[in-house]
C-alpha positions in Angstrom: 203.4 19.1 255.2 205.9 16.7 253.6 208.4 15.2 256.1 211.3 16.7 254.1 209.7 20.1 254.5 209.1 19.5 258.2 212.7 18.6 259.0 213.9 21.5 256.9 211.7 23.9 258.9 212.8 22.3 262.2 216.5 22.6 261.1 215.9 26.3 260.4 214.3 26.8 263.7 217.3 25.3 265.4 219.6 27.4 263.4 217.7 30.5 264.3 217.8 29.5 268.0 221.6 29.0 267.8 221.9 32.3 266.2 220.0 33.9 269.0 222.3 32.3 271.5 225.5 33.3 269.7 224.6 36.8 268.7 222.2 38.3 271.2 223.2 41.8 270.3 222.3 41.4 266.6 219.0 39.6 267.3 218.0 42.2 269.9 218.2 44.8 267.1 216.7 42.8 264.3 214.4 45.0 262.3 211.9 45.1 259.5 212.4 47.3 256.5 209.5 48.4 254.3 210.5 49.8 250.9 208.8 50.8 247.7 209.7 51.4 244.1 207.6 52.5 241.1 207.7 49.1 239.6 208.0 45.4 240.5 210.3 42.6 239.4 208.5 40.9 236.5 209.7 37.5 237.5 211.8 35.7 240.2 213.8 34.0 237.4 217.1 35.9 237.3 217.5 34.9 233.6 214.1 36.1 232.4 214.9 39.8 232.1 218.1 41.8 232.1 216.7 44.8 233.9 218.4 46.6 236.8 215.5 46.6 239.2 214.7 43.0 238.7 218.4 41.9 239.1 218.8 44.3 242.0 215.9 42.7 244.0 217.0 39.2 243.1 220.5 40.0 244.0 219.4 39.6 247.6 218.4 36.0 247.0 220.8 34.8 244.3 224.6 35.4 244.0 227.2 35.6 241.3 230.7 34.1 241.3 232.1 37.7 241.4 230.2 40.6 242.8 230.6 44.3 243.5 231.4 46.1 246.7 230.2 49.4 248.1 232.6 51.3 245.8 231.8 49.1 242.8 235.0 47.2 243.2 235.1 43.5 242.3 234.7 41.3 245.3 234.7 37.5 245.8 231.2 36.0 246.2 230.6 32.3 245.2 234.2 32.3 243.9 236.9 33.0 246.4 239.6 33.5 243.8 240.0 33.8 240.0 243.0 34.1 237.6 243.7 33.9 233.9 245.9 30.8 233.4 245.9 31.0 229.6 244.7 33.6 227.1 241.3 31.9 226.9 241.2 30.1 230.3 240.1 31.5 233.7 240.5 29.3 236.8 237.9 29.9 239.5 238.1 28.5 243.0 234.6 28.1 244.3 233.5 28.8 247.9 233.1 25.7 250.0 230.4 25.0 252.6 227.8 27.0 250.8 224.2 25.7 250.4 221.2 26.8 248.5 218.3 27.9 250.6 216.7 24.4 250.4 219.9 22.9 251.9 221.4 21.6 248.7 225.2 22.1 248.6 226.6 24.5 246.0 229.1 22.9 243.6 230.8 23.2 240.2 227.9 21.3 238.7 225.5 24.3 239.5 227.8 26.7 237.7 228.0 24.5 234.6 224.2 24.1 234.7 223.7 27.9 235.1 225.9 28.6 232.1 223.7 26.3 229.9 220.6 27.9 231.3 221.9 31.4 230.8 222.8 30.6 227.2 219.4 29.0 226.5 217.1 30.4 223.8 214.7 32.0 226.3 217.4 33.7 228.4 217.6 37.5 228.5 221.1 37.5 230.1 223.0 35.9 227.3 225.2 39.0 227.1 226.7 38.2 230.5 228.0 34.8 229.3 228.3 35.4 225.6 232.1 35.0 225.6 232.1 31.7 227.5 232.5 28.7 225.2 232.4 26.1 228.0 233.2 25.4 231.6 235.3 22.4 232.6 234.9 20.9 236.1 238.3 20.3 237.8 236.7 19.2 241.0 233.6 20.1 243.0 235.0 23.5 243.9 237.3 24.3 241.0 236.4 25.2 237.4 238.1 26.4 234.3 236.0 28.9 232.3 237.0 28.7 228.6 236.3 31.8 226.6 235.7 32.0 222.8 238.6 34.4 222.5 240.9 36.2 225.0 238.4 38.2 227.1 240.2 40.3 229.8 237.0 41.7 231.4 235.3 38.3 232.1 235.1 38.9 235.9 233.5 42.3 235.3 230.9 40.8 232.9 229.6 38.2 235.2 228.8 40.2 238.3 225.0 39.9 237.7 225.1 36.3 236.3 223.4 34.7 239.3 224.0 31.0 239.9 221.0 28.7 240.2 220.6 25.3 241.7 220.6 22.5 239.2 218.8 20.2 241.6 216.0 22.7 242.3 215.5 23.7 238.6 215.3 20.0 237.6 212.9 19.1 240.4 210.7 22.1 239.6 210.6 21.8 235.8 212.5 25.1 235.5 215.5 23.9 233.5 214.8 26.5 230.8 214.4 30.2 231.6 211.0 31.9 231.8 211.1 33.8 228.5 209.4 37.2 229.1 209.4 38.1 225.4 207.3 35.1 224.7 205.3 35.4 228.0 206.5 32.0 229.1 206.3 31.2 232.8 207.5 28.3 235.0 208.2 27.6 238.7 211.2 29.9 238.7 208.9 32.8 237.8 207.2 32.6 241.2 209.7 30.8 243.5 213.4 31.2 244.2 216.2 29.1 245.6 219.5 30.9 245.8 222.6 31.1 248.0 222.1 34.7 249.0 221.5 36.4 252.4 217.8 36.6 252.0 215.0 34.3 250.8 211.6 34.9 249.4 209.0 34.3 252.2 206.0 35.2 250.1 205.3 36.7 246.7 202.2 38.5 245.2 203.4 39.8 241.8 202.6 43.5 241.5 201.4 43.7 245.1 204.0 42.6 247.7 207.2 40.6 248.1 208.5 39.6 251.6 212.1 38.8 252.1 213.4 37.0 255.2 217.0 36.6 256.4 218.6 33.3 255.3 219.4 31.6 258.6 222.2 29.5 257.1 223.8 32.1 254.9 227.5 31.5 254.4 228.6 35.2 254.6 228.3 38.2 256.8 225.2 40.4 256.9 226.3 43.8 258.0 222.9 45.2 258.6 220.2 44.3 261.1 217.2 43.7 258.7 215.8 40.3 259.2 212.6 40.9 257.3 212.0 43.3 254.4 208.6 44.0 252.7 208.7 45.4 249.2 205.7 47.1 247.7 205.5 48.4 244.2 203.7 51.8 244.1 203.5 53.2 240.6 201.9 56.5 241.4 204.5 59.1 242.5 202.2 61.0 244.8 201.0 57.9 246.5 204.6 56.7 246.9 205.6 60.0 248.6 202.4 59.8 250.8 203.4 56.3 251.9 206.8 57.6 253.0 205.4 60.7 254.8 202.8 58.6 256.7 205.4 56.0 257.8 203.8 53.3 255.7 207.2 52.6 254.2 210.7 53.5 255.2 212.3 54.1 251.8 211.0 55.0 248.3 212.7 55.0 245.0 212.6 57.1 242.9 211.3 60.3 244.6 209.3 62.4 242.1 211.6 65.3 241.3 209.0 67.9 242.3 208.8 66.3 245.8 212.5 66.4 246.6 212.2 69.8 248.5 209.2 68.5 250.5 211.2 65.5 251.7 214.3 67.5 252.4 212.2 69.8 254.6 210.8 67.0 256.7 212.8 66.5 259.9 212.2 62.8 260.0 213.3 62.1 256.4 216.4 62.5 254.3 217.1 62.5 250.6 219.9 60.4 249.0 220.8 61.8 245.6 223.7 61.0 243.3 224.7 60.3 239.8 223.5 57.1 238.1 225.5 55.2 235.5 222.3 54.6 233.4 221.8 56.4 230.1 218.3 57.0 228.8 217.9 57.0 225.0 215.5 56.5 222.1 215.8 53.7 219.5 214.4 53.4 216.0 213.5 50.4 213.9 216.2 50.5 211.2 215.9 46.9 210.0 212.4 46.4 208.6 211.8 47.6 205.0 208.5 49.1 206.2 207.8 50.3 209.8 205.1 48.4 211.7 203.6 51.6 213.0 203.7 54.5 210.4 201.7 56.0 207.6 204.8 55.6 205.3 204.3 52.6 203.2 206.8 50.7 201.1 209.9 52.0 202.8 211.4 52.7 206.2 212.2 56.4 207.0 214.6 55.4 209.8 216.9 53.7 207.3 217.8 57.3 206.2 220.4 59.0 208.4 218.9 62.4 207.5 215.6 61.3 209.2 217.4 60.1 212.3 219.4 63.3 212.5 216.2 65.3 212.0 214.6 63.6 215.0 217.8 64.2 217.0 218.0 67.9 216.3 214.2 68.4 216.9 214.7 67.3 220.6 215.4 70.2 223.0 217.4 68.3 225.6 218.1 71.4 227.7 214.3 72.0 228.0 213.8 68.4 229.0 216.6 68.7 231.6 215.2 72.0 233.0 211.4 71.4 232.9 210.9 67.6 232.9 213.9 66.5 234.9 214.1 69.6 237.1 217.9 69.7 236.6 218.4 66.1 237.7 219.9 64.9 234.4 223.1 65.1 232.4 222.5 65.5 228.7 224.6 63.1 226.6 225.6 62.3 223.0 226.8 58.8 223.9 225.2 55.7 225.1 227.4 55.7 228.2 228.4 58.3 230.7 231.2 59.2 233.1 232.2 56.3 235.3 232.1 53.8 232.4 235.4 52.7 231.0 235.8 54.1 227.5 233.7 57.2 228.1 235.2 60.0 226.0 234.4 63.7 226.8 235.6 64.7 223.4 232.8 62.6 221.7 230.1 63.6 224.2 229.1 66.8 222.3 225.5 66.8 221.1 224.3 68.1 217.8 222.6 71.5 218.3 218.9 71.7 218.9 217.7 73.1 215.5 214.1 72.6 214.4 214.8 74.5 211.1 217.6 72.0 210.3 215.3 69.1 211.2 212.7 70.3 208.7 215.3 70.8 206.0 216.7 67.3 206.6 213.2 65.8 206.4 212.4 67.6 203.2 215.7 66.4 201.7 214.8 62.8 202.7 211.5 63.1 200.9 209.2 64.0 203.8 208.6 67.8 203.4 205.3 67.4 205.4 206.7 64.9 207.9 205.1 61.6 208.6 203.3 59.6 211.3 205.1 57.1 213.6 204.1 55.0 216.6 206.2 55.4 219.8 206.4 53.1 222.8 207.4 54.2 226.3 207.1 52.8 229.9 205.5 54.8 232.6 207.0 53.1 235.7 210.6 52.2 234.9 212.8 55.4 234.4 212.6 58.8 236.1 209.8 60.7 234.5 209.8 58.3 231.5 206.3 59.0 230.3 206.8 62.8 230.7 210.0 62.6 228.6 208.3 60.8 225.8 205.4 63.2 225.9 207.8 66.1 225.6 209.7 64.5 222.7 206.4 63.9 220.9 205.5 67.6 221.2 208.9 68.6 220.0 208.7 66.3 217.0 205.3 67.7 216.2 206.9 71.1 215.7 208.9 69.7 212.7 205.9 67.8 211.2 206.3 64.4 212.8 203.0 63.1 214.3 203.8 60.7 217.1 201.2 58.2 218.2 202.5 57.6 221.7 201.7 54.5 223.6 202.6 54.6 227.3 202.2 51.5 229.5 203.6 49.7 232.6 206.9 47.9 232.2 205.1 44.6 232.8 203.6 44.9 229.3 206.2 47.3 227.9 209.3 45.0 228.1 207.6 42.0 226.5 206.5 44.2 223.7 209.8 45.8 222.8 211.8 42.6 223.5 209.7 40.9 220.8 210.6 43.9 218.5 207.0 44.9 218.3 207.8 48.6 218.0 209.0 51.3 215.6 210.3 53.9 218.0 211.0 53.3 221.7 212.7 54.3 224.9 215.3 52.3 226.8 217.8 52.8 229.6 221.1 51.1 229.8 223.6 50.7 232.7 226.4 48.3 231.7 226.9 45.8 234.4 230.6 45.5 233.5 231.1 49.3 233.7 232.8 49.0 230.4 232.0 50.3 226.9 232.4 46.8 225.4 229.1 45.8 227.0 227.3 48.8 225.5 228.6 48.2 222.1 228.0 44.5 222.2 224.5 44.6 223.6 223.1 47.8 222.0 225.1 48.6 218.8 226.5 45.3 217.4 224.4 43.6 214.7 222.0 41.2 216.4 223.1 37.5 216.5 220.6 35.6 218.7 222.7 32.5 218.8 225.3 34.1 221.1 223.4 37.1 222.5 225.3 39.8 220.5 223.1 42.8 219.9 220.5 41.3 222.2 219.1 44.7 223.1 219.6 46.3 219.7 215.9 46.3 219.3 215.9 48.5 216.1 218.4 46.2 214.3 221.0 48.9 213.6 224.0 47.3 211.8 227.5 48.5 210.9 230.0 45.8 210.0 232.9 48.1 211.0 231.5 48.5 214.5 231.0 44.7 214.7 234.6 44.2 213.9 235.8 46.8 216.4 233.5 45.3 219.1 235.1 41.9 218.5 238.6 43.4 218.7 237.8 45.4 221.9 236.6 42.1 223.6 240.0 40.5 223.2 242.4 43.5 223.4 244.3 43.5 226.7 246.4 46.7 226.2 244.3 49.5 227.9 245.5 52.3 225.7 244.9 50.4 222.4 241.6 49.2 223.7 240.4 52.7 224.5 241.4 53.8 221.0 239.2 51.0 219.5 236.3 52.0 221.8 236.6 55.6 220.8 236.6 54.7 217.1 233.5 52.5 217.5 231.6 55.1 219.6 232.4 57.8 217.0 231.0 55.6 214.2 227.8 55.0 216.1 227.5 58.7 216.9 228.2 59.8 213.4 225.6 57.3 212.1 223.0 58.5 214.7 222.5 54.8 215.6 220.4 56.0 218.5 219.0 59.2 220.0 220.8 59.5 223.3 219.1 61.7 225.9 220.7 61.9 229.3 222.0 60.1 232.4 219.3 60.4 235.1 220.1 61.0 238.7 219.3 58.7 241.7 216.7 60.1 244.1 215.8 58.0 247.2 213.7 59.2 250.1 214.6 57.5 253.4 213.7 57.7 257.0 216.5 59.2 259.1 216.7 56.1 261.3 217.5 54.0 258.2 221.1 53.6 256.9 221.4 52.4 253.4 224.2 52.3 250.8 223.4 54.0 247.5 225.6 53.0 244.6 225.7 54.6 241.1 224.5 51.3 239.5 221.2 51.6 241.4 221.5 48.2 243.0 220.0 47.9 246.5 221.4 45.3 248.9 219.4 44.5 252.1 222.6 43.1 253.7 223.9 46.7 254.0 220.8 48.2 255.5 220.5 49.1 259.2 217.4 50.4 261.0 218.0 52.1 264.4 
């Protein structure tokens, strides 16, 4: 063991001993939590994949400048205060006496470094910081964030932009993000050094990750969990069996067919609630010829009639009733209630009408349909594979032969993020809880330089929506801003830019002696968990 490591471990031991002396009550009730999900984080690098589960797990280790509370309100984290001092300038006061888990002090230099890293070519979180032109250091604990244009929702946009240690990244050759789309790994893929309440004690990707309480955390940890063991269990029945047998204390998600079984168990409880995430299907509308189709020389998805035919061939009520067992809210939009800019008036789906679908396909030149490849995950969203199988069967009824490929998210996300798909499933929960994020990330014409349209995998493009998205970003008048949002959402809906399906519901199975906080954005914070 190196001397520096020895002294660091000795220091931690002393800190823990001091904690025991000062807080006997807390230590006496320290507990271990065992929890499971259907998938694992694909990396410990918080910039490698903009995916809720990954960012949720890493949100226990890393922290943003501005975070969210139990009611999704903005709360100070690594910034104690922020204010707009000019139309394009935000002043942030940074928290003092904060250290990364290796003991390195947190300063303005780490924020400036983190901006450059988040805007790097391999970053998957460019959308969080897309509007930031630069950060000026006033002193070690004061910065001015300069935006490219007036951007009134900057604090809302950066709640999952986690700050990394410049010193640690440089020492570990992790200055650049681990690019999942290109299957690039570095030290940050397997190790983590954040400022958060927990640190990674051990990590076996796809098998087990152990979190331990950070003994020199700057803030308050409300719960009593000092160790948490996370296990990915992809099979739903196995996941439920692990909860019933006591092997784990919490599982997410509960397979919908097993909800009554858990509700009936006196030692368990179900936590259910609406989720902000919208599940939808995307189509390659950019290539002149689809990668995976028997149609050669042209791209059927460039024709709105084909996109509409696919839309009207999907019986969303049947999916809700049979596949989702009622635990879904059908939608016509890429955002749901709870997201600023949501419009009930625009949230009316086209009717399910296979006859109309066949007619539209014939008008588009495909009277006998065509073949197309479809990609879906099987361990990311609630009943994701089953939804895709149902959609494939429905499309078959109108003459579309779907070649469905279902795979774990570990291979699925690198595939679609590299645009190696013709027809795919995705879920989106805007971290800003604002429609601008949805439009900018999913609908705007892709511009890799700044991260615009970063998750517009199919390359949909509408210059008018691009213009509106730009105006929405800088508009500070709420009424005018919502008008612009409604106009953009209507254009995307009328164009059938995507095939929206539904907002899924949260379903967690938990032991009755475990208190957790379930929030609609599906983030899970260990600091709020108590085990009796």
